[in-house]
N, CA, C and O atoms as a Maestro MAE file, in Angstrom:
{
 s_m_m2io_version
 :::
 2.0.0
}

f_m_ct {
 s_m_title
 :::
 protein
 m_atom[316] {
  # First column is atom index #
  i_m_mmod_type
  r_m_x_coord
  r_m_y_coord
  r_m_z_coord
  i_m_residue_number
  s_m_chain_name
  s_m_pdb_residue_name
  s_m_pdb_atom_name
  i_m_atomic_number
  :::
  1 25 84.234 90.873 69.098 1 A "MET " " N  " 7
  2 3 83.065 91.228 69.444 1 A "MET " " CA " 6
  3 2 83.446 92.824 70.457 1 A "MET " " C  " 6
  4 15 84.416 92.883 71.213 1 A "MET " " O  " 8
  5 25 82.719 93.686 70.301 2 A "GLN " " N  " 7
  6 3 82.794 94.895 70.947 2 A "GLN " " CA " 6
  7 2 81.963 95.181 71.829 2 A "GLN " " C  " 6
  8 15 80.755 95.007 71.671 2 A "GLN " " O  " 8
  9 25 82.561 95.729 73.038 3 A "VAL " " N  " 7
  10 3 81.561 96.063 74.252 3 A "VAL " " CA " 6
  11 2 82.101 97.529 74.818 3 A "VAL " " C  " 6
  12 15 83.274 97.898 74.766 3 A "VAL " " O  " 8
  13 25 81.217 98.128 75.256 4 A "THR " " N  " 7
  14 3 81.227 99.449 76.078 4 A "THR " " CA " 6
  15 2 81.585 99.129 77.276 4 A "THR " " C  " 6
  16 15 80.913 98.223 77.768 4 A "THR " " O  " 8
  17 25 82.443 99.573 77.945 5 A "VAL " " N  " 7
  18 3 82.923 99.738 79.533 5 A "VAL " " CA " 6
  19 2 82.451 101.001 80.172 5 A "VAL " " C  " 6
  20 15 82.464 101.948 79.386 5 A "VAL " " O  " 8
  21 25 82.029 101.287 81.401 6 A "HIS " " N  " 7
  22 3 81.852 102.464 82.042 6 A "HIS " " CA " 6
  23 2 82.497 102.270 83.119 6 A "HIS " " C  " 6
  24 15 82.032 101.368 83.816 6 A "HIS " " O  " 8
  25 25 83.793 103.015 83.681 7 A "LEU " " N  " 7
  26 3 84.593 102.790 85.061 7 A "LEU " " CA " 6
  27 2 84.291 104.106 85.587 7 A "LEU " " C  " 6
  28 15 84.326 105.182 84.991 7 A "LEU " " O  " 8
  29 25 84.027 103.892 86.643 8 A "TYR " " N  " 7
  30 3 83.658 104.669 87.950 8 A "TYR " " CA " 6
  31 2 84.903 104.688 89.153 8 A "TYR " " C  " 6
  32 15 85.634 103.783 89.556 8 A "TYR " " O  " 8
  33 25 84.810 105.992 89.494 9 A "THR " " N  " 7
  34 3 85.887 106.468 90.364 9 A "THR " " CA " 6
  35 2 87.179 105.883 90.485 9 A "THR " " C  " 6
  36 15 87.899 106.153 89.525 9 A "THR " " O  " 8
  37 25 87.740 105.117 91.419 10 A "ILE " " N  " 7
  38 3 89.145 104.800 91.184 10 A "ILE " " CA " 6
  39 2 89.632 103.876 90.049 10 A "ILE " " C  " 6
  40 15 90.804 103.541 89.881 10 A "ILE " " O  " 8
  41 25 88.232 103.390 89.044 11 A "LEU " " N  " 7
  42 3 88.741 102.481 88.019 11 A "LEU " " CA " 6
  43 2 88.852 103.158 86.865 11 A "LEU " " C  " 6
  44 15 89.086 102.508 85.846 11 A "LEU " " O  " 8
  45 25 88.703 104.645 86.789 12 A "GLN " " N  " 7
  46 3 88.751 105.039 85.548 12 A "GLN " " CA " 6
  47 2 90.568 105.306 85.271 12 A "GLN " " C  " 6
  48 15 91.535 105.350 86.032 12 A "GLN " " O  " 8
  49 25 90.398 105.435 83.859 13 A "ARG " " N  " 7
  50 3 91.964 105.370 83.126 13 A "ARG " " CA " 6
  51 2 92.521 106.903 83.361 13 A "ARG " " C  " 6
  52 15 91.964 107.852 82.811 13 A "ARG " " O  " 8
  53 25 93.431 107.037 84.045 14 A "GLN " " N  " 7
  54 3 93.915 108.557 84.219 14 A "GLN " " CA " 6
  55 2 95.000 108.640 82.777 14 A "GLN " " C  " 6
  56 15 95.905 107.871 82.455 14 A "GLN " " O  " 8
  57 25 94.563 109.716 82.193 15 A "THR " " N  " 7
  58 3 95.234 110.190 80.775 15 A "THR " " CA " 6
  59 2 95.692 111.607 80.840 15 A "THR " " C  " 6
  60 15 95.166 112.378 81.642 15 A "THR " " O  " 8
  61 25 96.671 112.001 80.018 16 A "PRO " " N  " 7
  62 3 97.162 113.571 80.127 16 A "PRO " " CA " 6
  63 2 95.843 114.436 79.796 16 A "PRO " " C  " 6
  64 15 95.881 115.652 79.986 16 A "PRO " " O  " 8
  65 25 94.662 113.812 79.298 17 A "ASP " " N  " 7
  66 3 93.618 114.758 79.076 17 A "ASP " " CA " 6
  67 2 92.609 114.556 79.939 17 A "ASP " " C  " 6
  68 15 91.524 115.083 79.693 17 A "ASP " " O  " 8
  69 25 92.779 113.757 81.107 18 A "GLY " " N  " 7
  70 3 91.929 113.832 82.236 18 A "GLY " " CA " 6
  71 2 91.536 112.269 82.318 18 A "GLY " " C  " 6
  72 15 92.062 111.394 81.629 18 A "GLY " " O  " 8
  73 25 90.616 112.083 83.190 19 A "PRO " " N  " 7
  74 3 90.135 110.512 83.510 19 A "PRO " " CA " 6
  75 2 89.365 110.122 82.406 19 A "PRO " " C  " 6
  76 15 88.587 110.926 81.893 19 A "PRO " " O  " 8
  77 25 89.484 109.056 82.011 20 A "GLN " " N  " 7
  78 3 88.836 108.314 80.796 20 A "GLN " " CA " 6
  79 2 87.727 107.454 81.692 20 A "GLN " " C  " 6
  80 15 88.042 106.583 82.503 20 A "GLN " " O  " 8
  81 25 86.645 107.785 81.448 21 A "ARG " " N  " 7
  82 3 85.433 107.145 81.974 21 A "ARG " " CA " 6
  83 2 84.744 105.578 81.260 21 A "ARG " " C  " 6
  84 15 84.214 104.578 81.743 21 A "ARG " " O  " 8
  85 25 85.106 106.047 79.848 22 A "GLN " " N  " 7
  86 3 84.238 104.884 78.893 22 A "GLN " " CA " 6
  87 2 84.956 104.489 78.059 22 A "GLN " " C  " 6
  88 15 85.514 105.280 77.300 22 A "GLN " " O  " 8
  89 25 85.156 102.996 77.964 23 A "LEU " " N  " 7
  90 3 86.154 102.375 76.905 23 A "LEU " " CA " 6
  91 2 85.402 101.468 75.997 23 A "LEU " " C  " 6
  92 15 84.420 100.813 76.346 23 A "LEU " " O  " 8
  93 25 85.947 101.475 74.766 24 A "GLU " " N  " 7
  94 3 85.251 100.364 73.724 24 A "GLU " " CA " 6
  95 2 86.432 99.206 73.859 24 A "GLU " " C  " 6
  96 15 87.598 99.591 73.779 24 A "GLU " " O  " 8
  97 25 86.219 98.126 74.016 25 A "VAL " " N  " 7
  98 3 86.907 96.767 74.299 25 A "VAL " " CA " 6
  99 2 86.386 95.950 73.089 25 A "VAL " " C  " 6
  100 15 85.265 95.890 72.584 25 A "VAL " " O  " 8
  101 25 87.714 95.257 72.743 26 A "THR " " N  " 7
  102 3 87.229 94.193 71.608 26 A "THR " " CA " 6
  103 2 87.699 93.037 72.327 26 A "THR " " C  " 6
  104 15 88.781 93.092 72.912 26 A "THR " " O  " 8
  105 25 86.912 91.877 72.343 27 A "LEU " " N  " 7
  106 3 86.915 90.638 73.082 27 A "LEU " " CA " 6
  107 2 86.751 89.440 72.095 27 A "LEU " " C  " 6
  108 15 86.271 89.823 71.029 27 A "LEU " " O  " 8
  109 25 86.977 88.270 72.134 28 A "PRO " " N  " 7
  110 3 86.536 87.235 71.462 28 A "PRO " " CA " 6
  111 2 85.029 86.758 71.850 28 A "PRO " " C  " 6
  112 15 84.626 86.822 73.012 28 A "PRO " " O  " 8
  113 25 84.338 86.338 70.919 29 A "PRO " " N  " 7
  114 3 83.120 85.830 70.902 29 A "PRO " " CA " 6
  115 2 83.285 84.902 72.301 29 A "PRO " " C  " 6
  116 15 84.261 84.199 72.565 29 A "PRO " " O  " 8
  117 25 82.067 85.084 73.137 30 A "GLY " " N  " 7
  118 3 81.888 84.134 74.358 30 A "GLY " " CA " 6
  119 2 82.857 84.491 75.548 30 A "GLY " " C  " 6
  120 15 83.257 83.780 76.470 30 A "GLY " " O  " 8
  121 25 83.091 85.698 75.273 31 A "SER " " N  " 7
  122 3 83.836 86.012 76.469 31 A "SER " " CA " 6
  123 2 82.982 86.645 77.848 31 A "SER " " C  " 6
  124 15 81.948 87.273 77.621 31 A "SER " " O  " 8
  125 25 83.339 86.502 78.952 32 A "THR " " N  " 7
  126 3 82.670 86.551 80.075 32 A "THR " " CA " 6
  127 2 83.177 88.145 80.727 32 A "THR " " C  " 6
  128 15 84.217 88.707 80.383 32 A "THR " " O  " 8
  129 25 82.440 88.551 81.472 33 A "ILE " " N  " 7
  130 3 82.872 89.709 82.346 33 A "ILE " " CA " 6
  131 2 83.905 89.585 82.839 33 A "ILE " " C  " 6
  132 15 84.622 90.582 82.748 33 A "ILE " " O  " 8
  133 25 84.554 88.245 83.652 34 A "ALA " " N  " 7
  134 3 85.753 88.138 84.106 34 A "ALA " " CA " 6
  135 2 86.724 88.155 83.246 34 A "ALA " " C  " 6
  136 15 87.870 88.340 83.656 34 A "ALA " " O  " 8
  137 25 86.446 87.953 81.775 35 A "ASP " " N  " 7
  138 3 87.661 87.882 80.747 35 A "ASP " " CA " 6
  139 2 87.626 89.490 80.531 35 A "ASP " " C  " 6
  140 15 88.722 90.016 80.339 35 A "ASP " " O  " 8
  141 25 86.559 90.266 80.541 36 A "LEU " " N  " 7
  142 3 86.640 91.703 80.347 36 A "LEU " " CA " 6
  143 2 87.572 92.502 81.356 36 A "LEU " " C  " 6
  144 15 88.272 93.456 81.015 36 A "LEU " " O  " 8
  145 25 87.489 91.984 82.652 37 A "ILE " " N  " 7
  146 3 87.929 92.488 83.852 37 A "ILE " " CA " 6
  147 2 89.558 92.289 83.730 37 A "ILE " " C  " 6
  148 15 90.361 93.198 83.941 37 A "ILE " " O  " 8
  149 25 89.959 90.761 83.301 38 A "LYS " " N  " 7
  150 3 91.070 90.658 83.178 38 A "LYS " " CA " 6
  151 2 91.772 91.557 82.047 38 A "LYS " " C  " 6
  152 15 92.788 92.212 82.279 38 A "LYS " " O  " 8
  153 25 91.177 91.524 80.892 39 A "SER " " N  " 7
  154 3 91.789 92.426 79.961 39 A "SER " " CA " 6
  155 2 92.068 93.907 80.229 39 A "SER " " C  " 6
  156 15 93.016 94.485 79.698 39 A "SER " " O  " 8
  157 25 91.298 94.445 80.984 40 A "LEU " " N  " 7
  158 3 91.636 95.810 81.673 40 A "LEU " " CA " 6
  159 2 92.493 96.011 82.767 40 A "LEU " " C  " 6
  160 15 92.709 97.073 83.351 40 A "LEU " " O  " 8
  161 25 93.112 94.548 83.066 41 A "GLU " " N  " 7
  162 3 93.984 94.554 84.130 41 A "GLU " " CA " 6
  163 2 93.503 95.289 85.380 41 A "GLU " " C  " 6
  164 15 94.146 96.118 86.024 41 A "GLU " " O  " 8
  165 25 92.269 94.848 85.615 42 A "ILE " " N  " 7
  166 3 91.796 95.612 87.086 42 A "ILE " " CA " 6
  167 2 92.263 94.574 88.104 42 A "ILE " " C  " 6
  168 15 92.045 93.372 87.950 42 A "ILE " " O  " 8
  169 25 92.828 95.018 89.010 43 A "THR " " N  " 7
  170 3 93.369 93.866 89.928 43 A "THR " " CA " 6
  171 2 92.484 93.735 91.493 43 A "THR " " C  " 6
  172 15 92.694 92.893 92.366 43 A "THR " " O  " 8
  173 25 91.656 94.628 91.507 44 A "LEU " " N  " 7
  174 3 90.435 94.539 92.556 44 A "LEU " " CA " 6
  175 2 89.935 93.091 92.784 44 A "LEU " " C  " 6
  176 15 89.817 92.380 91.786 44 A "LEU " " O  " 8
  177 25 89.643 92.607 93.953 45 A "PRO " " N  " 7
  178 3 89.049 91.393 94.071 45 A "PRO " " CA " 6
  179 2 87.635 91.127 93.582 45 A "PRO " " C  " 6
  180 15 86.894 92.049 93.924 45 A "PRO " " O  " 8
  181 25 87.035 90.205 92.919 46 A "GLU " " N  " 7
  182 3 85.913 90.111 92.722 46 A "GLU " " CA " 6
  183 2 85.103 90.717 93.067 46 A "GLU " " C  " 6
  184 15 84.411 91.468 92.379 46 A "GLU " " O  " 8
  185 25 84.986 90.414 94.751 47 A "GLU " " N  " 7
  186 3 83.946 90.939 95.735 47 A "GLU " " CA " 6
  187 2 83.974 92.546 95.982 47 A "GLU " " C  " 6
  188 15 83.042 93.115 96.551 47 A "GLU " " O  " 8
  189 25 85.240 93.293 95.455 48 A "ALA " " N  " 7
  190 3 85.409 94.535 95.755 48 A "ALA " " CA " 6
  191 2 84.751 94.992 94.385 48 A "ALA " " C  " 6
  192 15 84.804 96.206 94.187 48 A "ALA " " O  " 8
  193 25 84.264 94.379 93.605 49 A "LEU " " N  " 7
  194 3 83.733 94.819 92.179 49 A "LEU " " CA " 6
  195 2 81.996 94.898 92.126 49 A "LEU " " C  " 6
  196 15 81.313 93.885 92.281 49 A "LEU " " O  " 8
  197 25 81.523 95.983 91.931 50 A "LEU " " N  " 7
  198 3 80.096 95.999 91.331 50 A "LEU " " CA " 6
  199 2 79.823 95.943 89.798 50 A "LEU " " C  " 6
  200 15 80.208 96.843 89.051 50 A "LEU " " O  " 8
  201 25 79.281 95.071 89.452 51 A "VAL " " N  " 7
  202 3 78.922 94.748 88.054 51 A "VAL " " CA " 6
  203 2 77.625 95.057 87.584 51 A "VAL " " C  " 6
  204 15 76.774 94.240 87.937 51 A "VAL " " O  " 8
  205 25 77.220 96.015 86.878 52 A "VAL " " N  " 7
  206 3 75.895 96.178 86.194 52 A "VAL " " CA " 6
  207 2 75.732 96.200 84.738 52 A "VAL " " C  " 6
  208 15 76.515 96.820 84.017 52 A "VAL " " O  " 8
  209 25 74.841 95.609 84.339 53 A "MET " " N  " 7
  210 3 74.361 95.356 82.840 53 A "MET " " CA " 6
  211 2 73.202 95.734 82.631 53 A "MET " " C  " 6
  212 15 72.516 95.589 83.643 53 A "MET " " O  " 8
  213 25 72.619 96.186 81.721 54 A "HIS " " N  " 7
  214 3 71.088 96.336 81.530 54 A "HIS " " CA " 6
  215 2 70.152 96.817 82.652 54 A "HIS " " C  " 6
  216 15 68.941 96.632 82.774 54 A "HIS " " O  " 8
  217 25 71.095 97.542 83.517 55 A "GLY " " N  " 7
  218 3 70.505 98.259 84.801 55 A "GLY " " CA " 6
  219 2 70.128 97.140 86.026 55 A "GLY " " C  " 6
  220 15 69.268 97.309 86.890 55 A "GLY " " O  " 8
  221 25 70.996 95.963 85.866 56 A "ARG " " N  " 7
  222 3 70.687 95.100 86.938 56 A "ARG " " CA " 6
  223 2 71.888 94.326 87.389 56 A "ARG " " C  " 6
  224 15 72.543 93.587 86.655 56 A "ARG " " O  " 8
  225 25 72.094 94.527 88.500 57 A "HIS " " N  " 7
  226 3 73.564 93.673 89.142 57 A "HIS " " CA " 6
  227 2 73.757 92.386 88.291 57 A "HIS " " C  " 6
  228 15 72.853 91.644 87.908 57 A "HIS " " O  " 8
  229 25 75.085 92.248 88.060 58 A "THR " " N  " 7
  230 3 75.343 90.626 87.476 58 A "THR " " CA " 6
  231 2 76.604 90.207 88.100 58 A "THR " " C  " 6
  232 15 77.206 91.034 88.785 58 A "THR " " O  " 8
  233 25 77.060 89.068 87.954 59 A "THR " " N  " 7
  234 3 78.087 88.546 88.007 59 A "THR " " CA " 6
  235 2 79.115 88.319 87.051 59 A "THR " " C  " 6
  236 15 78.794 88.397 85.866 59 A "THR " " O  " 8
  237 25 80.319 88.047 87.357 60 A "THR " " N  " 7
  238 3 81.437 87.848 86.347 60 A "THR " " CA " 6
  239 2 81.276 86.692 85.723 60 A "THR " " C  " 6
  240 15 81.981 86.610 84.718 60 A "THR " " O  " 8
  241 25 80.642 85.807 85.929 61 A "THR " " N  " 7
  242 3 80.739 84.679 84.763 61 A "THR " " CA " 6
  243 2 79.537 84.779 83.647 61 A "THR " " C  " 6
  244 15 79.240 83.873 82.869 61 A "THR " " O  " 8
  245 25 78.765 86.358 83.746 62 A "THR " " N  " 7
  246 3 77.972 86.463 82.507 62 A "THR " " CA " 6
  247 2 78.562 86.593 81.359 62 A "THR " " C  " 6
  248 15 79.535 87.304 81.110 62 A "THR " " O  " 8
  249 25 77.913 85.830 80.571 63 A "THR " " N  " 7
  250 3 78.735 86.040 79.075 63 A "THR " " CA " 6
  251 2 78.405 87.144 78.365 63 A "THR " " C  " 6
  252 15 77.187 87.276 78.241 63 A "THR " " O  " 8
  253 25 79.182 88.132 77.765 64 A "LEU " " N  " 7
  254 3 78.801 89.011 76.655 64 A "LEU " " CA " 6
  255 2 78.389 89.085 75.435 64 A "LEU " " C  " 6
  256 15 78.733 88.187 74.668 64 A "LEU " " O  " 8
  257 25 77.662 90.029 75.015 65 A "GLN " " N  " 7
  258 3 77.027 89.802 73.778 65 A "GLN " " CA " 6
  259 2 78.017 91.154 73.174 65 A "GLN " " C  " 6
  260 15 78.779 91.846 73.851 65 A "GLN " " O  " 8
  261 25 77.725 91.273 71.657 66 A "PRO " " N  " 7
  262 3 78.373 92.390 70.804 66 A "PRO " " CA " 6
  263 2 77.316 93.708 71.240 66 A "PRO " " C  " 6
  264 15 76.087 93.724 71.174 66 A "PRO " " O  " 8
  265 25 78.087 94.605 71.623 67 A "HIS " " N  " 7
  266 3 77.554 96.022 71.803 67 A "HIS " " CA " 6
  267 2 77.100 96.045 73.465 67 A "HIS " " C  " 6
  268 15 76.601 97.090 73.882 67 A "HIS " " O  " 8
  269 25 77.244 95.095 74.241 68 A "ASP " " N  " 7
  270 3 76.759 95.362 75.745 68 A "ASP " " CA " 6
  271 2 77.364 96.552 76.225 68 A "ASP " " C  " 6
  272 15 78.271 97.046 75.556 68 A "ASP " " O  " 8
  273 25 76.945 97.169 77.446 69 A "HIS " " N  " 7
  274 3 77.396 98.033 78.052 69 A "HIS " " CA " 6
  275 2 77.557 97.536 79.344 69 A "HIS " " C  " 6
  276 15 76.557 97.107 79.919 69 A "HIS " " O  " 8
  277 25 78.727 97.515 79.946 70 A "VAL " " N  " 7
  278 3 78.912 96.944 81.271 70 A "VAL " " CA " 6
  279 2 79.429 98.042 82.120 70 A "VAL " " C  " 6
  280 15 80.464 98.630 81.805 70 A "VAL " " O  " 8
  281 25 78.757 98.344 83.180 71 A "HIS " " N  " 7
  282 3 79.380 99.358 84.129 71 A "HIS " " CA " 6
  283 2 80.059 98.727 85.226 71 A "HIS " " C  " 6
  284 15 79.442 97.865 85.851 71 A "HIS " " O  " 8
  285 25 81.388 99.061 85.602 72 A "LEU " " N  " 7
  286 3 82.286 98.703 86.708 72 A "LEU " " CA " 6
  287 2 82.351 99.798 87.767 72 A "LEU " " C  " 6
  288 15 82.612 100.975 87.519 72 A "LEU " " O  " 8
  289 25 82.107 99.332 88.884 73 A "MET " " N  " 7
  290 3 82.378 100.153 89.928 73 A "MET " " CA " 6
  291 2 82.850 99.388 91.059 73 A "MET " " C  " 6
  292 15 82.482 98.226 91.234 73 A "MET " " O  " 8
  293 25 83.897 100.171 92.077 74 A "PRO " " N  " 7
  294 3 84.330 99.388 93.117 74 A "PRO " " CA " 6
  295 2 83.136 99.512 94.305 74 A "PRO " " C  " 6
  296 15 82.681 100.579 94.717 74 A "PRO " " O  " 8
  297 25 82.744 98.187 94.749 75 A "ALA " " N  " 7
  298 3 81.723 98.213 95.954 75 A "ALA " " CA " 6
  299 2 82.205 99.213 96.994 75 A "ALA " " C  " 6
  300 15 83.401 99.499 97.064 75 A "ALA " " O  " 8
  301 25 81.366 99.710 97.743 76 A "MET " " N  " 7
  302 3 81.556 100.352 98.673 76 A "MET " " CA " 6
  303 2 80.902 99.740 99.890 76 A "MET " " C  " 6
  304 15 79.794 99.220 99.754 76 A "MET " " O  " 8
  305 25 81.584 99.762 101.244 77 A "SER " " N  " 7
  306 3 81.055 99.260 102.267 77 A "SER " " CA " 6
  307 2 80.997 100.069 103.507 77 A "SER " " C  " 6
  308 15 81.928 100.815 103.810 77 A "SER " " O  " 8
  309 25 80.103 99.966 104.116 78 A "GLY " " N  " 7
  310 3 79.830 101.111 105.370 78 A "GLY " " CA " 6
  311 2 80.527 100.800 106.535 78 A "GLY " " C  " 6
  312 15 80.995 99.661 106.515 78 A "GLY " " O  " 8
  313 25 80.743 101.430 107.522 79 A "GLY " " N  " 7
  314 3 81.437 100.908 108.787 79 A "GLY " " CA " 6
  315 2 82.134 101.512 109.674 79 A "GLY " " C  " 6
  316 15 82.604 100.883 110.622 79 A "GLY " " O  " 8
  :::
 }
 m_bond[315] {
  # First column is bond index #
  i_m_from
  i_m_to
  i_m_order
  :::
  1 1 2 1
  2 2 3 1
  3 3 4 2
  4 3 5 1
  5 5 6 1
  6 6 7 1
  7 7 8 2
  8 7 9 1
  9 9 10 1
  10 10 11 1
  11 11 12 2
  12 11 13 1
  13 13 14 1
  14 14 15 1
  15 15 16 2
  16 15 17 1
  17 17 18 1
  18 18 19 1
  19 19 20 2
  20 19 21 1
  21 21 22 1
  22 22 23 1
  23 23 24 2
  24 23 25 1
  25 25 26 1
  26 26 27 1
  27 27 28 2
  28 27 29 1
  29 29 30 1
  30 30 31 1
  31 31 32 2
  32 31 33 1
  33 33 34 1
  34 34 35 1
  35 35 36 2
  36 35 37 1
  37 37 38 1
  38 38 39 1
  39 39 40 2
  40 39 41 1
  41 41 42 1
  42 42 43 1
  43 43 44 2
  44 43 45 1
  45 45 46 1
  46 46 47 1
  47 47 48 2
  48 47 49 1
  49 49 50 1
  50 50 51 1
  51 51 52 2
  52 51 53 1
  53 53 54 1
  54 54 55 1
  55 55 56 2
  56 55 57 1
  57 57 58 1
  58 58 59 1
  59 59 60 2
  60 59 61 1
  61 61 62 1
  62 62 63 1
  63 63 64 2
  64 63 65 1
  65 65 66 1
  66 66 67 1
  67 67 68 2
  68 67 69 1
  69 69 70 1
  70 70 71 1
  71 71 72 2
  72 71 73 1
  73 73 74 1
  74 74 75 1
  75 75 76 2
  76 75 77 1
  77 77 78 1
  78 78 79 1
  79 79 80 2
  80 79 81 1
  81 81 82 1
  82 82 83 1
  83 83 84 2
  84 83 85 1
  85 85 86 1
  86 86 87 1
  87 87 88 2
  88 87 89 1
  89 89 90 1
  90 90 91 1
  91 91 92 2
  92 91 93 1
  93 93 94 1
  94 94 95 1
  95 95 96 2
  96 95 97 1
  97 97 98 1
  98 98 99 1
  99 99 100 2
  100 99 101 1
  101 101 102 1
  102 102 103 1
  103 103 104 2
  104 103 105 1
  105 105 106 1
  106 106 107 1
  107 107 108 2
  108 107 109 1
  109 109 110 1
  110 110 111 1
  111 111 112 2
  112 111 113 1
  113 113 114 1
  114 114 115 1
  115 115 116 2
  116 115 117 1
  117 117 118 1
  118 118 119 1
  119 119 120 2
  120 119 121 1
  121 121 122 1
  122 122 123 1
  123 123 124 2
  124 123 125 1
  125 125 126 1
  126 126 127 1
  127 127 128 2
  128 127 129 1
  129 129 130 1
  130 130 131 1
  131 131 132 2
  132 131 133 1
  133 133 134 1
  134 134 135 1
  135 135 136 2
  136 135 137 1
  137 137 138 1
  138 138 139 1
  139 139 140 2
  140 139 141 1
  141 141 142 1
  142 142 143 1
  143 143 144 2
  144 143 145 1
  145 145 146 1
  146 146 147 1
  147 147 148 2
  148 147 149 1
  149 149 150 1
  150 150 151 1
  151 151 152 2
  152 151 153 1
  153 153 154 1
  154 154 155 1
  155 155 156 2
  156 155 157 1
  157 157 158 1
  158 158 159 1
  159 159 160 2
  160 159 161 1
  161 161 162 1
  162 162 163 1
  163 163 164 2
  164 163 165 1
  165 165 166 1
  166 166 167 1
  167 167 168 2
  168 167 169 1
  169 169 170 1
  170 170 171 1
  171 171 172 2
  172 171 173 1
  173 173 174 1
  174 174 175 1
  175 175 176 2
  176 175 177 1
  177 177 178 1
  178 178 179 1
  179 179 180 2
  180 179 181 1
  181 181 182 1
  182 182 183 1
  183 183 184 2
  184 183 185 1
  185 185 186 1
  186 186 187 1
  187 187 188 2
  188 187 189 1
  189 189 190 1
  190 190 191 1
  191 191 192 2
  192 191 193 1
  193 193 194 1
  194 194 195 1
  195 195 196 2
  196 195 197 1
  197 197 198 1
  198 198 199 1
  199 199 200 2
  200 199 201 1
  201 201 202 1
  202 202 203 1
  203 203 204 2
  204 203 205 1
  205 205 206 1
  206 206 207 1
  207 207 208 2
  208 207 209 1
  209 209 210 1
  210 210 211 1
  211 211 212 2
  212 211 213 1
  213 213 214 1
  214 214 215 1
  215 215 216 2
  216 215 217 1
  217 217 218 1
  218 218 219 1
  219 219 220 2
  220 219 221 1
  221 221 222 1
  222 222 223 1
  223 223 224 2
  224 223 225 1
  225 225 226 1
  226 226 227 1
  227 227 228 2
  228 227 229 1
  229 229 230 1
  230 230 231 1
  231 231 232 2
  232 231 233 1
  233 233 234 1
  234 234 235 1
  235 235 236 2
  236 235 237 1
  237 237 238 1
  238 238 239 1
  239 239 240 2
  240 239 241 1
  241 241 242 1
  242 242 243 1
  243 243 244 2
  244 243 245 1
  245 245 246 1
  246 246 247 1
  247 247 248 2
  248 247 249 1
  249 249 250 1
  250 250 251 1
  251 251 252 2
  252 251 253 1
  253 253 254 1
  254 254 255 1
  255 255 256 2
  256 255 257 1
  257 257 258 1
  258 258 259 1
  259 259 260 2
  260 259 261 1
  261 261 262 1
  262 262 263 1
  263 263 264 2
  264 263 265 1
  265 265 266 1
  266 266 267 1
  267 267 268 2
  268 267 269 1
  269 269 270 1
  270 270 271 1
  271 271 272 2
  272 271 273 1
  273 273 274 1
  274 274 275 1
  275 275 276 2
  276 275 277 1
  277 277 278 1
  278 278 279 1
  279 279 280 2
  280 279 281 1
  281 281 282 1
  282 282 283 1
  283 283 284 2
  284 283 285 1
  285 285 286 1
  286 286 287 1
  287 287 288 2
  288 287 289 1
  289 289 290 1
  290 290 291 1
  291 291 292 2
  292 291 293 1
  293 293 294 1
  294 294 295 1
  295 295 296 2
  296 295 297 1
  297 297 298 1
  298 298 299 1
  299 299 300 2
  300 299 301 1
  301 301 302 1
  302 302 303 1
  303 303 304 2
  304 303 305 1
  305 305 306 1
  306 306 307 1
  307 307 308 2
  308 307 309 1
  309 309 310 1
  310 310 311 1
  311 311 312 2
  312 311 313 1
  313 313 314 1
  314 314 315 1
  315 315 316 2
  :::
 }
}
């Protein structure tokens, strides 16, 4: 199944043509957002990521559906 991932700030992929902000990722059916994060080799801890799907915050245990759009961004904390 294929999903679209939108990456923000430090999660963007650096390429010779500039930052890559959107990726098409193929995953096995039944994959979760945690599986997606692992496949992208994102090393930030789960609590340091903000995950949004369908305009709502969601968790890494959410099961993905074909053609979902997942927005991944580093969580910001004020201090």
